[in-house]
C-alpha positions in Angstrom: 4.6 62.0 87.3 4.1 58.4 87.8 1.9 56.2 85.9 -1.5 55.3 87.3 -2.0 51.9 88.8 -5.3 50.1 89.1 -4.2 48.4 92.3 -4.7 50.6 95.3 -1.5 52.0 96.5 -0.1 50.9 99.8 1.6 54.1 100.4 4.8 53.2 98.8 5.7 54.3 95.3 7.5 51.9 92.9 9.3 53.3 89.8 8.3 51.9 86.3 10.7 49.7 84.4 12.7 51.3 81.7 11.2 51.5 78.2 12.4 48.9 75.5 14.8 50.1 72.9 13.3 51.2 69.6 15.0 48.5 67.6 13.6 45.8 65.4 13.7 42.4 67.0 14.9 41.0 63.6 18.3 42.6 64.0 20.2 42.0 67.1 23.7 42.9 68.0 26.1 40.1 67.7 23.9 37.9 65.4 26.0 35.9 63.1 25.1 35.9 59.4 23.1 32.7 58.6 22.8 30.6 55.5 20.1 32.9 54.1 22.2 36.0 54.2 22.6 37.6 50.7 26.2 38.5 51.5 27.6 35.0 52.0 30.7 34.3 50.0 30.1 32.4 46.8 26.7 34.0 46.1 26.3 35.4 42.6 25.0 38.8 41.9 21.7 37.3 40.6 21.3 35.4 43.9 21.9 38.6 45.9 19.4 40.7 43.9 16.8 38.0 44.2 17.3 37.8 47.9 17.1 41.6 48.4 13.9 41.8 46.4 12.3 39.0 48.4 13.4 40.6 51.7 11.8 43.9 50.7 8.5 42.2 49.8 8.4 40.3 53.1 9.1 43.4 55.2 6.5 45.4 53.3 3.6 42.9 53.2 1.2 45.6 52.3 2.4 45.3 48.7 0.5 42.0 48.4 -2.7 43.8 49.2 -2.2 46.0 46.2 -1.0 43.3 43.8 -4.6 42.2 42.7 -5.5 45.9 42.1 -2.3 46.4 40.0 -3.1 43.3 38.0 -6.8 44.3 37.3 -5.7 47.8 36.4 -3.2 46.5 33.9 -5.7 44.1 32.3 -8.3 47.0 32.0 -5.6 49.2 30.5 -4.6 46.5 28.0 -8.2 45.6 27.0 -9.0 49.2 26.5 -6.5 49.4 23.7 -7.9 46.3 21.8 -11.1 46.4 19.8 -13.7 43.8 20.8 -14.7 43.3 17.2 -11.6 41.4 16.4 -12.1 37.6 16.5 -8.9 35.6 17.3 -7.8 33.2 14.6 -7.2 29.7 15.7 -4.9 27.8 13.3 -5.6 24.1 13.1 -3.0 21.6 11.9 -4.1 19.9 8.7 -5.2 16.3 9.1 -2.6 13.7 8.3 -2.5 13.0 4.5 -4.7 16.0 3.6 -1.8 17.9 2.2 0.6 16.6 -0.5 4.0 17.2 1.1 6.2 15.0 -1.1 7.7 17.9 -3.0 8.8 19.6 0.2 10.3 16.4 1.5 12.2 15.9 -1.8 13.8 19.3 -1.5 14.8 18.6 2.0 16.4 15.2 1.3 17.9 16.0 -2.1 21.3 17.1 -0.9 21.9 14.2 1.5 20.4 11.8 -1.1 22.8 12.9 -3.8 25.8 12.8 -1.4 25.0 9.3 -0.1 27.7 6.9 -1.3 27.4 4.5 1.6 26.3 1.4 -0.3 26.6 -0.2 -3.6 23.8 -0.1 -6.2 20.9 -2.3 -5.3 20.7 -3.8 -8.8 23.9 -5.7 -8.2 22.9 -7.0 -4.8 19.2 -7.6 -5.3 19.8 -11.4 -5.2 22.3 -11.3 -2.4 20.0 -13.5 -0.2 19.4 -16.2 -2.8 16.7 -18.8 -2.6 18.0 -22.1 -1.1 14.8 -24.1 -1.3 15.3 -25.1 -5.0 13.0 -24.3 -7.9 9.3 -24.8 -8.2 7.9 -26.7 -11.1 4.8 -25.6 -13.0 1.7 -27.8 -12.5 0.2 -27.2 -16.0 0.9 -30.6 -17.5 -0.8 -30.8 -20.9 -3.3 -33.5 -21.7 -2.6 -36.0 -24.6 -6.0 -37.7 -24.6 -8.9 -36.9 -26.8 -12.0 -35.0 -25.7 -15.5 -36.4 -25.4 -18.4 -35.0 -27.3 -19.1 -31.4 -26.5 -22.2 -30.4 -24.4 -22.6 -27.2 -26.4 -21.1 -23.8 -27.1 -20.2 -21.0 -24.8 -19.8 -17.4 -26.0 -18.4 -14.8 -23.6 -17.8 -11.0 -23.9 -14.6 -9.9 -22.2 -14.8 -6.3 -21.0 -12.2 -4.0 -19.6 -8.6 -3.3 -20.6 -5.9 -5.8 -21.8 -5.4 -7.6 -18.5 -9.0 -7.7 -17.4 -9.8 -9.2 -20.8 -7.0 -11.7 -20.1 -8.7 -12.7 -16.9 -11.9 -13.3 -18.7 -10.2 -15.5 -21.3 -8.5 -17.7 -18.6 -11.8 -18.0 -16.7 -13.7 -18.9 -19.9 -11.2 -21.6 -20.7 -11.6 -23.0 -17.2 -15.4 -23.0 -17.3 -15.6 -24.5 -20.8 -13.2 -27.3 -19.8 -15.1 -28.0 -16.6 -18.5 -28.2 -18.4 -17.0 -30.1 -21.3 -18.2 -27.3 -23.6 -16.8 -25.8 -26.8 -15.5 -22.2 -26.4 -16.0 -19.6 -29.0 -13.0 -17.2 -29.3 -14.0 -14.5 -26.8 -15.2 -11.2 -28.1 -13.6 -8.0 -26.7 -16.1 -5.4 -25.6 -15.4 -1.9 -26.7 -15.0 0.4 -23.6 -15.6 4.1 -23.4 -12.4 4.6 -21.4 -9.8 2.6 -23.3 -11.5 3.1 -26.7 -9.6 0.2 -28.2 -11.5 -1.7 -31.0 -8.9 -4.5 -31.1 -10.1 -8.1 -31.5 -8.6 -11.3 -30.1 -6.4 -12.0 -33.1 -5.0 -8.4 -33.1 -3.5 -9.0 -29.7 -3.0 -12.7 -29.4 -1.9 -15.5 -31.7 -5.3 -17.1 -32.3 -4.0 -20.3 -34.1 -1.5 -20.9 -31.4 -4.1 -20.4 -28.7 -6.4 -23.0 -30.3 -3.7 -25.6 -30.9 -2.2 -25.3 -27.4 -5.5 -26.2 -25.8 -6.8 -28.8 -28.3 -6.4 -31.7 -25.9 -8.0 -29.8 -22.9 -10.7 -27.5 -24.3 -12.4 -27.4 -27.7 -12.1 -23.9 -29.1 -13.5 -22.6 -32.4 -13.7 -19.2 -34.1 -17.2 -19.7 -35.5 -20.5 -21.2 -34.5 -22.0 -23.8 -36.9 -24.6 -22.4 -39.3 -27.3 -24.9 -38.3 -27.2 -23.5 -34.7 -27.1 -19.8 -35.7 -30.1 -20.2 -38.0 -32.2 -20.8 -34.9 -31.2 -17.3 -33.7 -31.4 -15.5 -37.1 -27.6 -15.3 -37.1 -27.7 -12.7 -34.3 -25.8 -13.5 -31.1 -28.0 -11.0 -29.1 -30.9 -13.5 -29.5 -28.9 -16.2 -27.7 -29.9 -16.7 -24.1 -27.6 -14.5 -21.9 -26.6 -15.5 -18.4 -26.3 -12.6 -15.9 -23.9 -14.4 -13.6 -23.0 -12.9 -10.2 -19.3 -11.8 -9.8 -17.0 -14.4 -8.2 -19.4 -17.2 -8.6 -18.2 -20.7 -7.7 -17.5 -23.4 -10.2 -20.3 -25.4 -8.6 -22.7 -22.7 -9.7 -21.8 -23.2 -13.3 -22.4 -27.0 -12.9 -25.7 -26.6 -11.1 -27.2 -23.6 -13.0 -25.4 -23.1 -16.3 -24.9 -26.6 -17.4 -28.6 -27.6 -17.6 -29.3 -24.6 -19.7 -26.4 -25.4 -21.9 -27.6 -28.9 -22.5 -31.0 -27.5 -23.3 -30.1 -24.7 -25.7 -26.7 -26.1 -27.0 -25.4 -22.5 -26.9 -25.3 -19.8 -24.2 -24.0 -16.3 -23.9 -22.3 -14.8 -20.8 -22.0 -11.0 -20.9 -20.2 -9.4 -19.2 -17.7 -12.1 -18.1 -15.1 -10.1 -16.1 -14.5 -11.6 -12.6 -17.3 -14.1 -13.0 -15.4 -17.1 -11.5 -14.2 -17.4 -7.9 -10.5 -17.8 -7.1 -11.5 -20.7 -4.8 -11.6 -23.5 -7.4 -10.5 -27.2 -7.6 -7.0 -28.0 -8.8 -8.3 -29.2 -12.2 -9.9 -25.8 -12.8 -6.8 -23.9 -11.6 -4.7 -26.0 -14.0 -6.8 -24.9 -17.0 -6.5 -21.2 -15.9 -2.7 -21.4 -15.7 -2.4 -23.4 -18.9 -4.4 -20.7 -20.7 -2.5 -17.8 -19.1 1.1 -19.0 -19.3 1.2 -21.4 -22.2 -1.7 -20.7 -24.6 -1.9 -16.9 -24.6 0.9 -15.6 -26.7 1.0 -12.2 -28.2 0.6 -11.9 -31.9 3.8 -11.9 -34.0 4.0 -8.1 -34.6 3.6 -7.3 -30.9 5.9 -10.1 -29.8 8.7 -9.2 -32.2 8.6 -5.5 -31.3 8.6 -6.3 -27.6 11.6 -8.6 -27.8 13.4 -6.0 -29.9 12.9 -3.4 -27.2 14.0 -5.9 -24.5 17.2 -6.4 -26.4 17.8 -2.6 -26.7 17.1 -2.2 -22.9 19.7 -4.9 -22.1 22.2 -3.3 -24.4 21.8 0.1 -22.8 22.3 -1.5 -19.3 25.4 -3.5 -20.4 27.4 -1.9 -17.6 25.0 -3.6 -15.1 25.2 -6.9 -16.9 22.1 -6.2 -18.9 20.0 -5.8 -15.8 17.3 -3.2 -15.6 14.4 -2.3 -13.3 10.9 -2.1 -14.7 8.3 0.1 -12.9 4.6 0.0 -13.5 3.5 3.6 -12.8 -0.2 4.4 -12.5 -0.5 8.2 -12.7 -2.7 8.6 -15.8 -5.5 11.2 -15.7 -8.3 8.6 -15.3 -6.4 6.9 -12.4 -5.9 10.2 -10.5 -9.5 11.1 -11.1 -10.9 7.8 -9.9 -8.7 7.8 -6.7 -10.2 11.2 -5.6 -6.8 12.1 -4.2 -5.6 15.7 -4.2 -2.0 16.7 -5.3 -0.3 20.0 -5.9 -2.1 21.0 -9.2 -4.3 23.6 -7.5 -7.5 24.8 -9.2 -6.5 23.5 -12.6 -6.1 20.0 -11.2 -9.5 20.2 -9.5 -11.1 21.2 -12.7 -9.4 18.5 -14.8 -10.4 15.8 -12.3 -14.0 16.9 -12.2 -14.3 16.7 -15.9 -12.5 13.3 -16.1 -14.8 11.8 -13.4 -17.9 13.0 -15.2 -16.6 11.8 -18.6 -15.7 8.3 -17.3 -18.1 7.7 -14.5 -21.2 9.9 -15.0 -22.8 10.7 -11.7 -20.8 8.1 -9.7 -18.9 10.7 -7.6 -21.8 13.2 -7.2 -24.4 11.0 -5.7 -26.4 12.6 -2.8 -24.8 11.8 0.5 -21.5 10.8 -0.9 -18.5 12.0 1.2 -15.0 12.0 -0.2 -12.1 12.5 2.2 -8.8 12.7 0.3 -6.7 12.7 3.5 -8.2 9.4 4.7 -7.7 7.9 1.2 -4.0 8.9 1.2 -3.3 7.6 4.7 -5.0 4.4 3.8 -2.5 3.9 1.0 -5.1 4.2 -1.8 -3.6 7.2 -3.6 -1.5 6.4 -6.7 2.2 7.1 -6.2 3.4 10.1 -8.1 6.6 9.9 -10.2 8.4 12.0 -7.5 7.4 9.5 -4.8 8.4 6.5 -6.9 11.8 8.1 -7.4 12.3 8.8 -3.7 11.3 5.3 -2.8 13.7 3.7 -5.3 16.6 5.9 -4.2 15.9 5.0 -0.6 15.9 1.3 -1.5 19.5 1.7 -2.8 19.1 2.1 -6.6 21.5 4.9 -7.6 21.1 7.4 -10.4 23.0 5.1 -12.8 20.3 2.5 -12.7 18.5 1.9 -15.9 14.7 1.9 -15.4 12.0 1.0 -17.8 8.8 2.9 -17.1 5.6 1.1 -18.1 2.6 3.5 -18.1 0.0 5.3 -20.1 -0.1 9.0 -20.7 1.1 10.5 -17.4 -1.1 13.4 -16.1 0.7 16.7 -16.4 3.8 14.9 -17.4 6.0 17.9 -18.0 5.7 18.9 -14.3 5.3 15.5 -12.6 8.0 13.6 -14.5 10.8 16.2 -14.0 11.8 15.0 -10.5 11.9 11.3 -11.5 14.1 12.1 -14.5 16.4 14.1 -12.2 16.8 11.2 -9.9 17.1 8.6 -12.7 18.4 10.2 -15.9 18.7 6.7 -17.5 15.0 6.1 -17.4 13.4 4.7 -20.6 9.9 4.2 -22.0 8.7 2.4 -25.0 8.4 5.7 -26.8 12.1 6.3 -26.1 13.3 2.8 -27.1 11.3 2.5 -30.3 11.2 4.7 -33.4 8.1 6.6 -34.6 7.7 4.1 -37.5 7.9 1.1 -35.2 5.2 2.4 -32.8 2.9 3.9 -35.5 0.7 0.8 -35.9 0.0 0.7 -32.2 -0.4 4.4 -31.3 -4.2 4.5 -31.2 -4.6 1.1 -29.5 -4.2 1.1 -25.7 -4.3 -2.6 -25.3 -1.6 -3.3 -27.9 0.6 -0.6 -26.3 0.1 -2.3 -22.9 1.1 -5.6 -24.4 4.5 -4.1 -25.4 4.9 -2.8 -21.8 4.1 -6.2 -20.5 6.7 -7.9 -22.6 9.5 -5.6 -21.5 8.6 -5.8 -17.9 8.4 -9.6 -18.1 12.2 -9.9 -18.8 13.4 -7.2 -16.3 15.7 -8.1 -13.3 13.4 -6.4 -10.9 9.7 -5.5 -11.2 8.2 -2.6 -9.1 4.5 -2.3 -8.8 3.1 1.0 -7.4 -0.7 0.6 -7.5 -1.9 -2.9 -7.9 -4.4 -4.1 -10.4 -4.5 -6.8 -13.1 -1.3 -5.8 -14.9 1.1 -6.3 -11.9 -0.7 -9.4 -10.7 -0.4 -11.1 -14.1 3.3 -10.1 -14.3 4.2 -11.4 -10.8 2.7 -14.7 -11.6 4.2 -14.9 -15.1 7.6 -14.0 -13.9 7.5 -16.7 -11.1 6.3 -19.2 -13.7 9.3 -18.4 -16.0 11.9 -18.3 -13.2 11.2 -21.4 -11.2 9.1 -19.6 -8.6 11.7 -17.0 -8.0 11.5 -13.4 -9.3 12.3 -10.1 -7.6 9.1 -8.0 -7.2 8.9 -4.9 -5.0 5.5 -4.2 -3.6 5.7 -1.2 -1.3 3.7 -0.7 1.8 1.7 2.3 0.7 0.3 3.1 4.1 3.7 3.3 5.5 4.9 5.4 2.6 2.0 7.8 3.1 3.1 8.4 6.7 6.8 8.8 5.7 6.0 11.3 2.9 3.8 13.2 5.3 6.5 13.6 7.9 8.5 16.9 7.3 11.0 16.1 10.0 12.4 12.8 8.8 16.0 12.7 7.7 17.6 10.9 4.8 19.2 8.1 7.0 16.0 7.3 8.7 14.1 7.4 5.4 16.6 5.1 3.7 16.5 2.6 6.6 12.7 2.4 6.3 13.0 1.9 2.5 15.6 -0.9 2.8 13.4 -2.7 5.3 10.5 -2.3 2.9 12.5 -3.6 0.0 13.6 -6.7 1.9 10.1 -7.6 2.9 8.1 -6.5 -0.1 8.0 -9.8 -1.9 8.4 -12.2 1.0 4.9 -11.8 2.6 2.7 -14.8 3.2 -0.8 -15.2 1.8 -3.9 -16.9 2.9 -4.5 -20.0 0.8 -7.6 -22.1 1.1 -8.2 -25.4 -0.5 -11.7 -26.2 -1.8 -14.3 -27.3 0.7 -14.3 -30.9 -0.5 -10.6 -31.3 0.4 -9.8 -32.7 3.8 -6.8 -30.5 4.5 -6.9 -26.8 4.9 -3.7 -24.8 4.6 -3.6 -21.3 6.2 -0.7 -18.9 6.0 -0.9 -16.0 8.5 1.3 -13.0 8.0 2.3 -10.1 10.2 5.1 -7.7 10.4 6.6 -8.0 13.9 9.5 -5.7 14.7 12.4 -7.0 16.8 12.7 -5.0 20.0 16.4 -5.3 19.8 16.3 -2.9 16.9 18.4 -4.9 14.5 16.0 -7.2 12.6 12.6 -7.0 11.0 11.0 -10.0 9.4 7.8 -11.6 8.4 6.3 -14.0 10.9 4.6 -16.8 9.1 2.8 -19.6 10.9 1.3 -22.5 9.0 -1.2 -25.0 10.2 -2.3 -28.2 8.6 -5.5 -29.6 10.0 -6.0 -33.4 10.3 -2.3 -33.9 9.7 0.5 -33.6 12.3 3.8 -32.6 10.7 7.3 -31.8 12.0 9.4 -29.6 9.7 12.9 -28.3 10.1 13.1 -24.6 8.9 16.6 -25.2 7.7 15.5 -28.1 5.5 12.3 -27.0 3.8 11.4 -30.2 2.1 7.8 -29.1 1.9 8.5 -26.1 -0.3 5.0 -24.9 -1.0 4.4 -24.5 2.8 7.8 -23.2 3.9 8.8 -21.0 1.0 8.0 -17.7 2.7 8.9 -19.2 6.1 12.4 -20.2 5.0 13.0 -16.7 3.5 12.1 -15.2 6.9 14.2 -17.5 9.0 17.2 -16.9 6.7 17.0 -13.2 6.9 16.3 -13.1 10.6 17.4 -16.3 12.5 16.0 -15.1 15.8 12.5 -16.2 14.5 13.5 -19.7 13.4 12.4 -21.2 16.7 9.0 -19.6 16.4 8.4 -20.6 12.8 6.9 -24.1 13.5 4.1 -26.2 12.1 1.8 -26.6 15.1 0.2 -29.9 16.0 -3.5 -29.9 16.9 -4.9 -28.2 13.8 -5.8 -24.6 12.9 -7.3 -23.4 16.2 -4.2 -24.1 18.2 -2.0 -22.5 15.7 -4.2 -19.4 15.5 -4.2 -19.1 19.3 -0.4 -19.3 19.6 -0.1 -16.8 16.7 -2.3 -14.3 18.5 -0.4 -14.8 21.8 2.9 -14.0 20.0 1.3 -10.9 18.3 -0.1 -9.5 21.5 3.2 -10.0 23.4 5.2 -8.2 20.8 2.6 -5.5 20.3 2.7 -4.7 24.0 6.5 -4.7 24.1 6.8 -2.6 21.1 4.2 -0.1 22.5 6.4 0.6 25.5 9.6 0.7 23.4 8.0 3.3 21.1 7.0 5.5 24.1 10.5 5.3 25.5 11.9 6.2 22.1 9.6 9.2 21.7 10.9 10.7 25.0 14.4 10.8 23.7 13.9 11.5 20.0 12.3 14.4 18.2 11.3 12.3 15.1 8.1 10.3 15.4 8.4 8.6 12.0 9.8 5.3 13.5 6.8 4.9 15.8 4.1 6.1 13.4 4.8 3.7 10.7 3.8 0.6 12.6 0.3 1.8 13.4 -1.7 2.2 10.2 -5.0 3.8 10.5 -8.4 2.2 10.0 -9.2 1.0 6.6 -11.6 3.2 4.7 -14.9 1.6 3.6 -16.6 1.2 0.3 -19.7 3.4 -0.2 -21.2 1.1 -2.7 -19.9 -2.4 -2.2 -22.1 -3.9 -4.9 -20.1 -2.0 -7.5 -16.8 -3.3 -6.3 -17.4 -6.9 -5.2 -14.4 -8.7 -3.7 -13.6 -12.5 -4.1 -15.4 -14.5 -1.5 -12.2 -16.4 -0.7 -10.3 -13.2 0.3 -10.5 -11.6 3.7 -12.9 -8.7 3.6 -13.3 -5.7 5.8 -16.4 -5.6 7.8 -16.8 -2.2 9.3 -19.7 0.1 10.1 -22.7 -0.6 8.0 -23.2 3.1 7.6 -21.5 3.3 4.2 -22.0 7.0 3.7 -19.4 8.1 6.2 -16.2 7.3 4.5 -15.7 6.5 0.8 -12.9 4.3 -0.4 -12.2 5.3 -4.0 -9.0 3.3 -4.6 -7.7 1.9 -7.9 -10.2 1.6 -10.7 -11.4 -2.1 -10.6 -11.9 -2.0 -14.3 -8.4 -0.6 -15.1 -5.3 -2.5 -15.9 
């Protein structure tokens, strides 16, 4: 039978064409294997299996229709086995600085640290880069002329610890000399924290103090009877000035002097930090004269201090009598005031709460006050622990044979916290170790006298290390420079950088040591902003900034000076103007690539500041890209983190912690209840 045709037949029949073979068009006889064939030579078994699986899926395209159904069925089956009452736990990484990680870092670095013999001990090379600019000479020339008739008597009450009282004494001498007044020996105010009833003559040589200043300021130890009769022999009846902190010397002339001329005696209480740093040279001279020449410790304290210095030098005879002194601030009140959290757990929390309430009732529990320990640590405001001090010094090149004198009060939880430091420096000494019980017995219950002994031993050390700031290290740094012609080795660590390093669990010993050596070389070569009084025509500004070299080999302090109303050309290799180029010369000697940039600019302060900011911006951008390139090839981020310190924390109650008007202040958000800066106790030594 033939197939039907829609076209009418013409009478002739035509056979139909043969049927096509039942064969897939994909496979034809004689087709040569192409480059996608799974059986090509050189193909691995994995490649062949993958190709076969892909071929099956492509030939059976219906599988793709069932894939969503298979996926949904699998999800329903899985979810059916899990209870919906379970809430997934999301683990957040602790904020930087919120956890005290130094003990874990010490355990990690201990083996490499003890095995490191790559360099000689730092105590023998600390003066390797010597000062070539010559010595500085003190500007405290004594007067040999008589004094005019006094305008009256000034009585001050010095509050605080040993060195805050010392500040009050120096300021009192300066004010009395400027007002041509007679100064009564300052009275030391008894404080609830230090609990030291010592008087002036118990700590200082009173007769020597009066005689040393006899041609500059009149000083007496008693007010005449005829004056005290007017006040019933009671000093509380004398008119008391409540002077604002950091007041200018002009305020004393305009406000205090008229009342002094009227009453013939005035009282200023309290007197801590009541004179600005920005004062004329004549006032500064009296301050320095009182501090470095007239204030000498009483004979018992001085003799014991010098005896302990001799013993310390005898113990360190193998190092030429050189030793390192460290001022450690980890007493209970210091830890409590900082509001930092360490590894003491609930016991530490309970101890700190009691200490804060005992020393500063209600100060830390005011409504709306927020304390963030992590922000405080990252901002460099936490006191360094003994373990962190030991790690820092070992990283700076001081080996375990170095003799260290530790100046401190009673360390909090000393049995636990001091163990790592003693392990790293077994030759560490304290005044309790150097002196006998009989020698220290007269001073045991007097914190100021004990601090005076520490001061004497630190004064004569080869290197002084400060860990927290405050009056004690500031006086020592100035006194040591005064005694050594302007040169003394002082290590002031960058605590913000240290906080980031101690918080990095991935850092290795070599990287940590490199950071510490850089910190050591720059710790005492930083510039400062110095302003002359407003009545002076010239203003000297020193700008500082740590600018890393993008070549990776050199870090230095970039210091730019500008002298307004005076064009000066100075050669960095011939620093004839030593006061201006002291820090500049140190920087150019350590890193010559900056010598061309270290110049005194013509055109005054504005041009110098403009050029300085151009340099800073240029290097900041370059370093930003360098850091990103380094992060792509390195797993450690410590190198890049340390150059970007976080925002400074703010004071909640600035009125309680006024800063000098001559110093640069931080002006942040006026909402002071957001972040609390609870740094070092401003009343503590």
